[in-house]
N, C-alpha and C positions, 0 to 999 in steps of 0.2 A: 502494501500500498505508498501511494506516495506520502511525506511527511510535507503537513502544511505548513512548517517552521522554516524559513529560510534564515540559518545561527550566524553568528558574527562577535567574533572575539574578539576585542580590546585587549591585547595584552601589556598594555603600558603604562601595566602598573610601577608605581616608586620602587626602586633597589637600591636605593643611595644607604638604607638601613640595616640592608639584606648582606654587605659586604662584609666575606672578602667570596661566599658563596654567590655572588650574582656580579662577581669581576668578567666569570668567561656566560655568564646564561644568563639570560629575564628568567623570572621570577617565575612563568609559565613551566618551565625547566626543571624545579626545585624538585629533586630526589625526597620520596617519602616511601615512611613505612615499607623498607624495606626493597619493596621491586617497583615502586611505584612513583612517575613525575605530577604534578600536579596541575597538569596540564588532559592528564587522566580522567580528572572529576568530571568537567565541565564536556568534554569528547564523550564520557561515559552516557551521562543525558542526552547528547545525541544521538548516540548509537539505540538507545532506549527510544526515543523518538522517533527512530528512521530517517534521521536526514539524508540526503542525498549527496552534505555538501557543506563546505566552510569553509570561512574567508576569516586568516587572521592577519590581525595590523600590530605587528611588533616595534617597538622605536628603539632597538639594537641591531644587533645580529643576532638571526633566529639558528642559526647554526646544529647546537644541541637542540633544537626543538625537531628541526628536522630531520635531523636523527633518529630519533625517535618514535616520531611521526611517522616517516617513510609517503606513504602510499596513501596509506589513510585505513589500511582492509581490517586492522582490527577495529575499527569501529563502525567499519561498513560504507566509509567514504569513497572507496573507490569502482562506484560504480561509473559501468562505462555509457548510459545515458545521465547524462548530467551531472554528473559525480565528482567528487574531487578534494584537494583541500588548497584551497588559495591562497597564496603567501604576501604579501609587504613588510617586509623589512627596510630599518635602516632611516625610519619615519623622519630621526633627528636629524641626518645627514640629509636627510631631502627636503627638510625643512630650513634649511638653510642655504639653499640655494640662491638666493639671490629675486626672488620670484617678489611678487607683489603680495602675495598669498605666503603666509607665517609658516604655514601648514606644506608647501609646495606645491610643483603643478600640476599633480594626477591624484593628489588625495581626496578630492572630491568628488573624483573620477570617478575612483576604483571601487566606491561605495556605490556607486549609484550602478555602475555597470555590473555591477557581480547582481544586487538586487533586484534590478531587471528582466536580468535572462537568466531567474528561478520563475519556476510556475506553481512557488506557495504562495501562501495567501499573509504570512503572519514572520513577522520580523524579531528574532531576539536575540539580543544584546547582552553579551555575558564577559567577566572577564575569569581569572586564575587565583587571586589571590584569598578571594574568601571560599575557604576550603567548607565543602558541602558536595550532598548529594542529590540533582536538585530532579522531581519528576514533572518532567515538563508536560508532558502527555495530560497532569494534572493542570499544569498550572494552564495549558490550554485549553481546555474545558470549565475553570475556572473563570478565562476571558472569556471564552462566548456567553457561558450561560449566562454573565454579569452583560454582557452585551458593552465591554469595556472598548474604545479606542486607547489604552495603554492602562497595563498592569506591571506594577512595578512589585520583584520581592521582599519582602523585610523577615528577619526575627526579633521576637522578642527576647533582650537580654538585657545586662545589667552594664550601666558606663561602664563601672571597673573592667568587665570583660577587653577595654581596649586601653592600647595604648595612650601618655597623656594624651602626647598630642597628634592623633587620630586627624588623619585627612577626612574618614567616611562619616557621611551625615544620616540625618534620621529624621523619616516620618513622620510627617501631623496625622493624623488619625481621628475622623468623627467619629465624637462620643459618642450619638447615636447611631452609629453606620461604620464599626467597628473595620470594614474594607475597604472606607473611601477614600480620600488621600487630600489632601487639601492644604498642603505645604512641605518645606523643608527645612531641616534644623543643623546648623553645623554642632557638630557633637563638643567640640574642644569647647562652647560657650554653654552648655551645661555641668549640673554637679556628678560625683564621682556615685553616691547611691542611688540615684534615678536610674528606674526601667527606661529603655527606648525602645525605638521601632527603628532595628537597624536596617538602615538601605543598603541591600545585596546586591549593588551595581549589576544586577539582573534585570531585561525589562522585555515585557511583549507587546510588541503592537502592531496594527496594519498597517501590510504595507504603504497603502496610500498617506498614514498620517507620516511612515516616518521617510518617504519621499520629500513631503510638504516641511518636515524639519530636516532633511538633509540640504532643501534648498536657504530656507532658513540659516542654518551655520553656514551656511558660501557666503550668501550677501554679508554676514555679522565674522566673516573669520574665522567660527570656532571651534572647536574641534567636536570631532562625533563621538559623544560621548553621554552616559545617562546622566550626570551632570545637568549639562545641556537639556538635552530632551527633558526634563523635566518641569525645567523654568522654561521650556518653548510652551509644555502641557500648561503650565499652568497660566498665560501668558493667555495664550488662547481661549481657554476654560472646554478644556477637552475635559472628558469623561475618565477620570484615574479610578484604577482601583488598586489595592497593596493587598496581594496574594500569602498567606501565613508561612512557612517556615517553619517545624518544626524539631526537624533531626537538627545529628552536629552540626556546627558552626564554629569554624575559626579565620578570627583571621590575623591574614602572616603577615604583618606588618612592620616586623624586625629579628633580630635573630634572635633572642627570647620567644618569642610567640611561634616561629617555627620548629625552635627546641620545646615549647607545650604541648604542639599539636604534636609530631613524634612522641613524647614521651604521652600522652592521651591514649595513644595507641596499644598500650600494657595494660590498659583497664578492657577488659572486656564488653560492657557496656556501651564503652566509646569509639570501640572498635565497629561492632554489628551495628549501634546507632545509623553511622558512615557511610562503612562498606554492603549491610544489607538493610539500607534503608527500605528500598526497592528493587531495584534490579542492583544485580552484583556489578559491578568497576572493575572497569575494560584495562589491563597494558598488553602495550607489546610485548607477547615470547622468548623468554629468551633460553631457550633448552641444554640445562645443563645437570651434573651427576648432582645427587640431594650431599648436601650439608654432614659431615662428618665431625663428631663428636670422642675427642681419646679418652681414656681411659682415668688420665688424671684434670678433664676438662668439668669447673663447676656451673653449674646454669642457674640462675633463680628470674626469673617474673623474666624473659627474654625474648627478645624477635628476631630469624636468622634468614636469609632468603638460603638461595641454594649456592653450594660449589665451595661453600667456606671448608675450614680447616679448623677445627677448635682446643687448644687443649688449655688454658686456662683460667682462671674463672669471667666468668661475665654475670653481672645482673641490673635489673632496669634500666635494660640497654637497647638497642634499635641497631641490627648489623645489615649490612647488604651484602652484595656479593660479590664471592671471589676475593674473603678478607681467610687474610693466616693468624691466630694466636694463640702466640706458643706455651709452653708450660712453663709455668709462673708469673704469666701477665696479667694484670690484675684491671675489667675496665669494669665502670662501674657511672648506673646514668649519664649513661653519651648514645651518641651517635657515628657510628663508625661505616661512613661510607665506599664505595666499590675497588677491588682490588687495594685497600688498604695491608697493608704489616703489619703487627706490633711484636716485637721479639719479646727473650724472654726475661723478665721480671720490668719491665714498665708498669705502669702504673694510670691509669689514666681517669680522672671520677669528670662530673658535669663538662665534656667535651664535647667538640665537636672536629672530626674525623673529615675534611673532603677528599675525593678521591686521589686515589694512589699518593698519600703517604706514608712513608717510611718508618718507625717508632725504634728506635735505635736502643739495645740491650740495657736496661735498666735507667730507661727516662720517664722522669713522672711531669704529667700534664695535668694542672685543678683548676677547675672553673668553680662557678658556685651556681645555684640553681635561678637566679636572678641574672647572672650576668655570665653565661657558657663560656668557654674558651674554644676560641676557631683556629683551626687548624689548616690554611688557606692549600687548596689542591697540590697534589705536583709534591708538596715540604718533605724533610726530609727531616728528621725529631731526632738532637743527638741527647747522648744521657749527659751531659754537662747543661743540659738543657739549654743549648743554641739548637734556632731552627733555621732553616735552610732552604729559602722558598724557591718554586720552579721556574 
C-alpha cells in the first residue's frame, strides 16, 4: 500500500555540546545502545508507515550517515517506483556561497522538487536528536480524524528533564481542548519545576499547506523547520492540533544527555518503552560471531553487541561491536564504542570511548555521572595518563 506521507528529515541539530563525538559525524549518526544510530529511530517510523522515500538535509558532511544507510533497503526505502534516500549535505557551506539568500542557491528548490514529485498527500518534518519511537500511522489517523491542517507531536515532561540552556520549545495547549495548540514558549523562560508540553520537532501537515509555507519561508529567507512553520500556522490562523506522545523520550542535547540515554537502556522498562513501543526499531545488519565471554569475565547489568571478546569486569555499561576487554580490566558506568581495545589492568569509570580507541595496560580513566569523560575517536590512552588523539 502506498504511503500517504512524504518525509523530510531536517538533520540540522546543534552539535557543539556533543563534541568531540560530533567532530566527524552529525548528531543523527551518533551510535546508540550497542548497535544502533540515532537515525534508526525516525527511519524505523518511516518503515512502519510504509514510506517509499526520505529526504535528508544535513548541515555538514553526511559521510557517516551514507555509510550506515547505504541504499535504504533496511527501512524499505529502495523501491524502484519512486523510492530512495535523497541526501542534501554541506548546507552550512552552501549557505556561504555569496548568493542573495543566506541559505544557498538551491535550498528551497530541493524541498519543492522532492515534495511535488511525491504522490503522498501529507508531509512529515522530523529530526533525530529527540530520541523516541513515534508511530506515524497513529499520528496520521489523529491528523485526519481532527481535520487538522497542521499537527505537532508533543510530550508532557518536567522542565528539569532538559538542559538549562536548551534551545527546544514548549507548546501552549488549550485548557478546554487538550489537543489544540494555541502558541509556543521558549523553555529557557520557564521554571525548573514546571511541567511543559515539549515540542518534539515533528510535524505533519497537508502538502498544500507545506508548499504555502515553503514559499513564505523563501520570501522571508527563513529556514524550513518546525519552529518557523509553527509561527506561520499561528500567523495564518490555521487549525493546529497537538498529538501527545507517551513513550520513552530523551533530548540528546549535550554529552551528559547522550550518556544518560544510553545508561537508561540498561533499565528493562526504558528499553522496552523505546524499542518495543509499537514495531521494533530496525538497523543495518552486520553479521558476525557472537560475543565470547572468557572464564575470568565478570558481567553485571551490561549490554554487549556481537563479535566482542571479554575477559575482564564490566558493570552497568554499554559495549558496541568488536571490543576486546583483557583480563584484569575493569569497566563501570561507561560506553565503549566499536573496535576499541582495553588492555590488562585498565580502569574505566563514567567514560565514553569513541570508536577505535586503544587503552594501554594499567591506564586509568575516570569521569563522573554529571560530567562523563569522553575520549575522541582513534585515540591511544597510555598508562601514564597521556592521551594521543588520532
